[in-house]
N, C-alpha and C positions, 0 to 999 in steps of 0.2 A: 513557513517552516524553515528552520535554519539549515544551511547546507554544511555546517560544521560537524565533522564526524571524528570519532576517536577510533583508530584502528579500522576494523572491517565492519563496524556497526553502521546500520542504515536507519535513518529516521523515517517516519511516515506520518501521514495525517489522513483522516477521512472526514469529508465535509458533505453532509447530507442537506438537502433543501428543506426537509420537514422531519420532525421527530417521529412521525408516523412510519417513516422508512426504516427506523431502528427496530430490529427484531429482538435483540437481546444485548444487554450491557451488564457485565458482572465484574465487580472488583471485590476480591476476597481479602481476608486479613493477612498479616505478615507471615503466615505459615508456609510461604513458598508456592502457594497455589497459583494457577494461571489467571491472567486477566483475559476476559472474552468480550469482544465487540462484534456483533453480527448485525447486518442490515441488508438493504437492497439498493444497489447502485442503479438498478433499473436496466433498461435496454442499453447496450453498448453504443456510445456515440462516437468515441474515438480513443486512440492510444497514441501518446506522443512522448518524446524526450525533450523536456523544456531546457533550453540552453545547454544541452548535453550533460546535465547534472541531475535531472529529476524525472523519473518515470511518472507519467500522469495518465490514469485510466479514467475517462469521463463516461459517466452513465447518465441516463435521463433524470435520475434522482440525486446525483451528486458526483463527487470526485474523490478518487483515491490517489494520493501522491506518495512517492517514496524516493529518498535520496539514492540515486543509482546512476553511474556513468554509462555511456554507451558501451564501453569495453566490458564492464561488469555485467551488463544485460546480455551482451553477446556470449560471454563465458557461461552465464547461467542457462541460456537457451541451448547452447551447444551441449552442455553437460546433461541437460534434460533429454535432449534428442538422442544422445549416445546411449543413455541408460534405458530409454523407453523404446 
């Protein structure tokens, strides 16, 4: 996954060990409908910040990665904590 970002956009990737862990994958036409990807990462194995630039959530079935700096993660968690 490339760490190149434009503005505040965050890239992400989902890597599953087996297609059987995919619950639903839907891509609709150009009508502006949402794209949906659902699956099962399995049991939580770990969460880390790779090289300070990528949030990585590891499950027993796969990995979710998202471009996010440590500072962005802190701000996101603090905002969630304050509102919740």
